[in-house]
C-alpha angles and dihedrals in degrees: 000000000000124000100199101191091051096039088231124146122187137163121236135188133177124031103311114144122235092259093054092048091048091050093047087054089057096255123134110211121179116267141153122181102012089215104086096258107101099042092215090131096053113132140158118278104204098187142356133048129280131184118226104232093208100048102021087231115153115221125228117260094248138069119315140132115269134175111242095212096060101029119099115193119234105201122327114356133177123200132177099249 
């Protein structure tokens, strides 16, 4: 897991979402509801694949906007946080 804007790299196993991983790494990304409703935690994923915890949808491997609170990484992922 790489947080590119913060220049932080951490390892993560299990089903923690990107927001939980960022907070465990000492980062303080913006968030609101923590349930995928408000979109305040949206950020740019620059590489890797995540699963949307609400819909089960798997992201593409390239750049796209994701919500930190409902996105679970599947392997190495980089986000602009």
